[in-house]
Structure formats: C-alpha cells, structure tokens
N, C-alpha and C positions, 0 to 999 in steps of 0.2 A: 417693700420692694426688693431689698437686698437681705440676704440671710446673715445679718450681723446684729450683735447686741448694741444698744445705744450706750453712751457714756453714763447716762443716768441709771440704766439697768445694771450696769457693772458696779457702779458706786453703791447701789442699794443691795448688792449681794445676790442678785437674781441669777447670775452666772455661777452657780455653785452645784456641787454634787448633792443629790437629794439627801444622802445620809447625814450631811452636816445639819441640814434643816431639821431633820428628825431628832438628832442628838440634842440640839438646842431646845427643841420643843419638850423633850423628855426632862432635861435638866431644869428648865424654867417651871414646868408643871409641878415638879417635885420640890421646888424651892432649893435646889442645889447650886450653890455659887462657890466656885473655887478659883483662887488665883493660880495661874500657871506661868511657867517660863518655857518657851518653845524656841527651837532653833532650826535654821534652814541650812542644809549643806548638800553637796553632791558626793555620793559614795564612790562613784566612778565617773570618768570623763569619756566621751565618745571617741571612736576611731583610735588613733595612736596619739591623741592630744595629751600633753603632759602638763597643761595649764589651761585656765579659762579666763575670760575677760567678763567681768560682771556688768550687765546692762539691764535696763528696765527699772532701775531704782527710782527715777523720778515718778514714773507711773505708779509704782508700789506706794510711794509716800503719799501721793495724791489719793490713792485708793483708801489708805488707812487714816488719812487726816480726819480728825473729828471724833475718832473712837477713843474712849478713855483708857488708852494703853500707852506703853513706852516701846519705842522701836530703836534698836541699835543695828547698824548695818554698815558694811564696807562702802566707802565712797564709790559712786558709779565710775566705771572704768578701771577698777582695781583688778590686778592680776590675783587669781586665787588658785588653790590646789584642791585635789580631792580630799574628802574628809575634813575640810576646814569649814567651821561655821562662818557663814557669810552674813547672817542676819539673826537677830534675837528679838523676840516679842515677849513682853511682860504685861499681864493683865488678867482680868476675868475671862475664862475660856469662852463663855457665851457671848462676850462682846466682839470677838473676832473670828469665831469658828467658821462662819459661812464665807469668809473671805479667803480661806486657804486655797480654794480652787483657782480663782482669778489671780491671786498673789503669785502662785507658782507658775501659772501660765505666762504672766508678764515677765518673770525672771528667766524662765527656761528657754523660751524661744529667742528673746532679745540677746541673751548671753551667748547662745550658740552662734548666732549671726555675727556678733561682735568678735567672738573668738576666731571664726573663720576669716573675717576681714583682717584681723591682726596678723594671722599667719600669711595671708597674701601680701600684707604690707612688709613683713619681714623679708619675703622673697623679692618684692619690688624695690625695696630700699627707698632711695630718694626719687624714684620714678613715679609718674602719675598713675594713680589707681582710682577708677571710677566704679560706682555701683550701678549695674545695669539689670538687676534681678527682679524688679517689681512685677514685670509681666508674667512671671512664673507663679505668682501667688494671688490670693484674693485681693482685689484693689482696696478693700477696707483696711487692710493692714500694711499697705505699701509705705506709708510714712514711718511706721515702726521698723520695717525692714531697712529702709534707707537710713534712718537715724542710727540704728544699731551698727550698720555697716560703716557709717561715717565716724562714729565715735571709736569704732574698732580700728580705724586707720585709713579708710578710703578718703581720697582727697576731694571727692565730690559725688553728687548723685544726679540721676537723669530726670526723675519725676518732678514736675513743677510743684505740686503740693508738698512733697517731701522737702524740697529745697526751701520753700517758704517757712516751714516749721523749724528747720535748723538754722535759718538765717543765712543761707548761702544762695548763690545763683545756680540754677539748674545747668548741668553741663552735658554735652553730647556732641554728635557729629551730624550725619545726614543718613536717612534710611534708604534701603534699596528701592522702596516704593517711588521715591522722587525720580530716581534714574529710570525705573521701569516705565513710569507714566510718560516721561519725556522721550523715552526710547533712545537716549543718547547720553552717556556719562558727561561728555564735554559740555553739552547744553545745561545739564544739571549743575555742574560746577560754576558755569557763567551766571546762571540765574541766582544761585545761592549767594554768590559774591555780590551780585547787583542789588538784591533785595534785602538781605539780612544786614543789620547794622554792623559797622566795622569792629566794635569791641568783641564780637563773636569770632572765635578763631576759625579759620577756614581749614576744615579737615575733610579731605576728599575720600569717599569710599571707592575702592579700586578693584572690586572683584565681582561686579554684577554680570558683565557679559564676557569680558576678555581676560587675558593673562595679566596677573598683578603687575608684573614688570612693565609691560607696555602701557597699561592704564596709569601707572604711577608716573611714567615719563610724560604722558599726555597731560595729566593733571598739573604737573610742575611747569610744563610749557604754557599751559593755559592761564594759570594764576600767578606764575612767577614768584616774586618775593612775598606776595600775599598768602601763599600756601604755607600753612603752619605744619600740617602733617597729612599723611595718607593713612587710611585705615584698612586693615586686612581683616575680613571676617569670613575667610575662605571656608566653604563647607567641608565637613570631614571627608566626604566622598572624593573631593578634589585636592585634599590637603597634602597627601604624601608626606614629605619631610618639611614640615612647616618652617622650621628654623632655616633650612636651606633656601626656601622661598624668600624669607625675610632678608637673608644675607645677599641674595641675588638682587632684590629690589634696592637694598642699601648701596650695593656696588654700582648699579646703573645710575642711581640718582647722584651719587658722589662723582661719578665719572663725568657727568654733565654739569657739574658745579652747583648741584642742589643739595649740598651736604648739610644745610640747615633744616631741611625738611625732616620731620620726625616720623617714626613708624609707630602707629597706634594699632594694637591687636586686640581682638575680642573673639568670643566663640569657644565654649567648652574649656575655659581656663580654670585652673586651681593653683594652689601655691607651688606645686611641683612643676607644672607647665610654665608658670611665671618664672621660676628659678631657672628653668632650662633655656628660656628665651631672653632672659634679662640682659645678656651682654650684647644683644642686637636690637631689641625692641625698646622704645622710649616711653610707652604708656600702655596701660592695660584696662580693658573694660570687662569686669567680671559679673556674671549674671546668676545663673542657676546655682552655682557653688555657694553663693552667699545666701540667696533667698531660701534655698533648700538645705541650709546647714542643719546638722543634727542638733536637737535640743540638748541643753545641759539638764541632766536628770536630777534636778533638785527635789528634795523632800522636806516636809515640815514635820517635826516631831516634838511632842511634849517631853521635857527632860526634868521638870520639877513641878510639884503640886503642893500648894500651901507651904512652901519652904522645904519640902521633903524631896530629895533627889529620887526621881522615879522615871524610868523610860522603858519602852517595850524591848523585848529581846533583840539583840543585834545592834542596839544603840547605847551610847554611853550616857548615863544619867548625870544630872547636875548641871547647873549654869556654868558656863566656861569663860575663861579669859583668853582672848586671842592676841598674841603678841608677835611682833616681828622685829628682828635685829636691824638697826639702822646701818650697821657696818657690813655684816655678811649676808643679810636678808633671810637668815634662818627663821622659820616659823615655829612658834611655841604655842601649844594649846594646853592650858592648865585649868585645874579647878578654880572657880572664881576667887576663893579665899586664899589661895596659895600665893605667897609673895616671892618674887624673884627680882633682884636688883639689876643684874647685868647678864648678858649673854655669855656663853662659855668663851667667846672670842673677846670678851670684855667690851663689846659694843653696847650702845644704849638700846633698850627695848621699848618699843612704842605700841600702844594699844591700836589695834587695827580697826575695830568697829566704832563708829561714831553714833551718838544719840541724835537722831534726826526727828524723832517725835517724842515729846514728853507730855503725858496726859492729854494726848490728842492734838497737841499743837506742834507745828513744824518749827524746829528750833533755829534754823538758819536758811539763808537763801541757797537754792540749788544751783549748781554750776551750769554754764552754757555748754552746748554740744562741742563748741570749739575748745573750751577749757578741758573738757573730759577727754577729747581726742588727743590733745597735747599730753595729758597725763598718761594715757595708754602708751603713746609712742615713747615717752621718756622711760617708762618702766621696761618696755621691751628692750630698749637700748641699754639701760642700766643692768638688767638681769642677763643680758647677752643670750637671750633665747634664740634658738636656731630651729629652722625647719628641717626635720630629720626625714 
C-alpha cells in the first residue's frame, strides 16, 4: 500500500545497492573470504556546521545484531567533527557488505536532523522547542524524524506515534482548521477548554482571521488564568517585522495584567530566526528546518584487509584509535598501535568509540531517548558551542 520497506526487508539486506549483492556473489563463488576493518566518517559537514550530533545508532546496532562481526561506535548523541571515525566494523567482508546502504542511510539522515535540532536548542536556550516537521516528510519515517529531533534537543514532538516510541506525551496547540470550522476564534477557545482534559495546556492560536494583538487580548479575556500561551503562526505574506508583532502582543497582554501568558511562535523558523526572536518569544515550534535537514554525508571505507593497512586513494589506511581529552576536549586520531599516555595539556585521554557488538551480540543496554538528549545538551553546554 505504501512505498516503504518493511523492517524484515531491511534486516535481511534487501535495501541495498545492487553492486554489493554482485560483489558478495563473486567473492563467495570464488571462495574468497577476507577479514577487513572498515570505518565510517564524514569528510565534510553541510552548510556552515562545524560539528555534528550522531543519531541512528540504536537502529544500526539492531540492523547488525546477529552478524558475526564486531562493531565499535560513538555513543548515540555524541558530538563529532569532520574526518573523525564515528564507527568501526571488523569481520569478514561478505558478512556485512550488503548492509552498507541501509547502515549509512540510518546514520546520515538521523544525524542531520539531530544536528539541526541541537543548533535550534542552542539558540532557544532554556525555552521550549517542539518538533513540528513530520508533515513535510513521508509518514513512514515520521518517528525517526521526531526521535532524532528530540535527542538533538527538542523538548517534545507533535506526532502521536513518535511520542509513544520515545516515551513522551505528544505536545501541540490547536490547528487553524478548528477555528475555521467554527468560524469564530472565541468559540474555538471555549470549546477546546471545555472538552480537552485540564492537564493539556491551553494555547490559543491567534492569527486565523484578525490582528494578532486583538485576538491575543480576546483569548486572554476568554480563558483568563487558564490561558497558558498564545501561538503566532503568522503567514510570511502578513508577517512584516515579526519581532515587532511579538513585542506589540507582549506589550498589550502585559498592560492588561496577562503577563503570565507566554508567546509561542512557529512557521519558517531556523536557529537564526529563533536567536533573533528569543528575547521576546517563550516557545518555538520548528518544522521543515528539522525534517528537511541536510544529511550528514557519511561514507564507509575499508581501511585494513587481513591485517594489512589498505585503503582507496583519498582515505587514510589502517585501523585507528580515536581519543578525546577529558580536560581540553581535543580530539586525537592515531594509528591503532600508537600509545599516548596524556594529552599535551596533561589531561586524561579517553577512547571515544565503544564496542556495542561483539561477535554479533549486543554488549550493553542501549540508552533511552531521554538519556541521549541529556547527553547532547550537556555536551553543547560543556563545549560552549555557538550558533554563528
């Protein structure tokens, strides 16, 4: 019915580029079995991004579980940089070759979305950030989009299924359609308040028919202390100076004693617009910028064959050791056998990649989305990353 691959088809390696199937057929027919070491990294990052957030690890581990291979990988949610190995695979090439296509797909798109979300979170700081982007992409991948956005820093997601998967309550406001069908914003506010259970925050959409300022005042008068926020989703054609509109709404609400009512904004937001509006807006709903985030262009390359360092031109051969200083956060990428005791700042060096699969078996429990999200936010804070 829908143009998507099933989980079983992905797990069986059916979503693969045909030349991998042909390569495996040739090697097996000729009885050629060689152990290789391969690594995954991004040579460049999209846009002007100077870091990435790794996502999709849980799916990759489930994809490769049961294969007679070893997998070392950065913990999901780790900050990474270009030219840094984020994953290493050791085993017979014919055992994992057909999984290169889905493996990269899982990492590339998830990591792009998580990175975009992290940049929005940096801009929003401690203000609420919600993922509204599922409607811009195929519904079959909506949970992946929202999970990646959540672990990247979003405080919540709007899609019901996505929220179930990450163990959160779906979050949202009200649509224009409710107001249009009732032909009256005030009636929509009243019915929403009457019918929806009280734990759901009352957020009134204030730009369907009239001026945002006057609809905000009417919403506040109608719901009083029960009104949590007003949402502005003003069309681009009517927006003008959006920040000035927000400031005017804020002024009018405060003037009438509704200073506790928050301003929720959505529509065409990215990290730079969030940064521009952050001193007046209290919450942000980001859609297309997250779901349409550029993919991280990871590639998988063989770097060692039967113990011999060997890689194609443009790639550094040999299995590598990825270390990061606990003190200054400097990253070191060294040949596997090279020993280094301390960083040049005298800080302790820690291995970045963890063994999550050993001979086909998952070696430890995978973290929850909430734990991964906290890990991302702590790294952003500790590394003092800035939106430039």
